[in-house]
N, C-alpha and C positions, 0 to 999 in steps of 0.2 A: 774616478780613480779605480783601476781594475786590480783585483787581487788583494786589496788592503783590508777589506772589511768582510770577512766570511760570515759574520753573524750580525746583520743590521739591527737586530733587536737589542744588542748590547751597546753599540756605538753608532753614531751618525756623524757625517762629515758635511761641512758647508765650505766649499772652495770658492774663494773670491780671487779673481784674476786681476792683478794690478799692472801687469806688463802686457803690451801688445805683442803679436807674433813678429813684428818688424823692429822692435826697439829693445835695447838692453837696459834702458832707464825708464823711469816713470816719474810722475809728480807726487808730491806729498798729498795733494788734494785727492788724487785717486786712491792712495793708500788709506787716507783718513776715511774716505767713503767705504772702502772695503772693511775697515775696522768697525765702523758703525753698522754696516750691513751684517757682519758676523754677530755682533752683539744683538741686533734686532732679530736675528734668526735663532737666537738662544744658545749661542756658543758658550762653552765653559772654558775653552782654551783657544787662544789665537797664537799661531806660530808665524813669526815674521822672519823669513830668511833674507833679510835686507839690512842695510845699514849705511850710514854716511857720517860725515864729521860736522855737519851743521845742525845745531839745536834749533827746534821750531816750537814756538809756544802753542800753535794750533795742533801740531802733531802730538805734542806732549799732552795737551788737553784731551785729545781723542783716546790716548792710552789711559789717562786718569779716569775718564768717563767709563771706559771698559772695566777697569779695576774696581771702580765704585759700584758697578753692576755685578761684581762677583766673578769677573772673567780674569783668568790667568793669562797675561800677555808675555810671550817668550820671544826674544830676539837674539840674533847672532851678534857676538861681540866683534866680529870682523876677522879678517885673515891677513891684515897688513903687517903684523909683527911690530907695531909701534905702540908706544905708551901714550895713546890719545883716547879721549872719550869718543865713542861711537854711538850714534842714535838710530833707532830708539833704545838700544840696549842699555844706555846709561841713565835713562829716566828712572827715578826712584821706584815707580810702580811696575817696572818691567823686569822680568827675570832674564838675566844675561847668561848666555851659554857660549862655551868656547872649547876648543881642544888644545891640548899641549903635548909636546913630546916629553919623554922622561927627563926630569930635571927642570923643565920649564925654561924661562928666560928667553933670550934672543933667538935661540934655535927652535923655538916653538912657533906654532901658527899665530897665537895670540898670547900676549903677556901683559902684565902691568899690575897696578895696585888693586884694581877692582875685580 
């Protein structure tokens, strides 16, 4: 990553690539491997800019293991504008992030009870 870290003595980054150059999708196994690799490399924070509507016990376990090791896992809530749970953002141990327009609700990118 160029230009993101002007002082490497203060911050370090470990980038795990879950998507190939030819695909727009990936497998949960590859993402789990990336989470485990980040934890093994000493990550304090893992940012997952991914999401889907299917809950996975293995995927959730990887997030829980990271959490148990003191890693903050952050994931996007989604951009669908529907009131559905998205994963990994809806796992209890994951911090879900989203953006909304003023006033929230159906006119926003993501809305719902969570």
